[in-house]
C-alpha positions in Angstrom: -25.6 11.3 131.2 -24.6 11.1 134.8 -22.8 7.9 134.1 -20.5 9.8 131.7 -20.3 13.2 133.4 -20.4 12.2 137.1 -22.5 13.8 139.9 -21.1 17.4 139.6 -22.9 20.3 138.1 -22.6 21.0 134.4 -21.0 24.4 133.9 -23.1 26.9 132.0 -20.7 27.1 129.1 -21.0 23.4 128.5 -24.8 23.0 128.9 -25.3 23.5 125.1 -22.9 20.8 124.3 -24.5 18.4 126.8 -27.9 19.2 125.4 -26.7 18.5 121.9 -25.2 15.2 122.9 -28.4 14.1 124.6 -30.8 15.1 121.9 -28.8 14.3 118.7 -26.9 11.1 119.8 -29.3 8.8 121.5 -27.9 5.9 123.4 -28.9 2.6 121.7 -28.9 0.8 125.1 -31.5 3.1 126.5 -33.7 3.1 123.4 -33.7 -0.7 122.7 -32.3 -2.8 125.5 -33.1 -1.1 128.8 -36.4 -2.5 130.4 -39.0 0.0 131.5 -42.2 -0.2 133.5 -45.4 0.9 131.8 -47.9 2.0 134.3 -51.5 1.0 134.2 -54.2 3.2 135.7 -56.4 1.6 138.3 -59.5 3.3 139.7 -60.5 2.3 143.2 -64.1 2.1 144.6 -64.0 5.8 145.6 -63.1 6.9 142.0 -59.5 7.7 142.8 -57.1 6.8 140.0 -53.6 5.6 140.8 -50.8 4.2 138.6 -49.5 0.7 139.3 -46.3 -0.8 137.8 -46.5 -4.5 137.4 -43.3 -6.5 136.9 -45.1 -8.6 134.2 -45.6 -5.5 132.1 -41.9 -4.6 132.1 -40.7 -4.3 128.5 -38.0 -2.6 126.5 -39.2 0.4 124.5 -38.8 -1.5 121.3 -40.9 -4.4 122.6 -43.6 -1.9 123.6 -43.6 -0.3 120.2 -43.9 -3.7 118.5 -46.9 -4.6 120.8 -48.9 -1.5 119.7 -51.3 -2.3 116.8 -50.5 -0.2 113.7 -47.5 1.3 115.4 -46.1 2.5 112.1 -48.6 5.3 112.1 -46.9 6.9 115.1 -43.4 6.8 113.4 -42.0 9.4 111.1 -41.6 8.4 107.5 -37.8 8.6 107.8 -37.6 6.3 110.7 -35.6 3.1 110.1 -38.2 1.2 112.2 -40.9 2.2 109.8 -41.2 -1.0 107.7 
């Protein structure tokens, strides 16, 4: 949203409109085309867990969804991706 609104604060009377825009009108670029890291949890010799982002595991959200076995069980019945 900052790309569209700029770095200034959102006035209180406009917060509801911005929230509506963010929740009801998702950006297709963010949902399907923007690569994301998916952390893997690694446990060291002392038992401490830490997350590590590997460049090789960078995928778009759609690619990650397609890589999950039986992914359709996690989608709503009305989803256009549920084929």
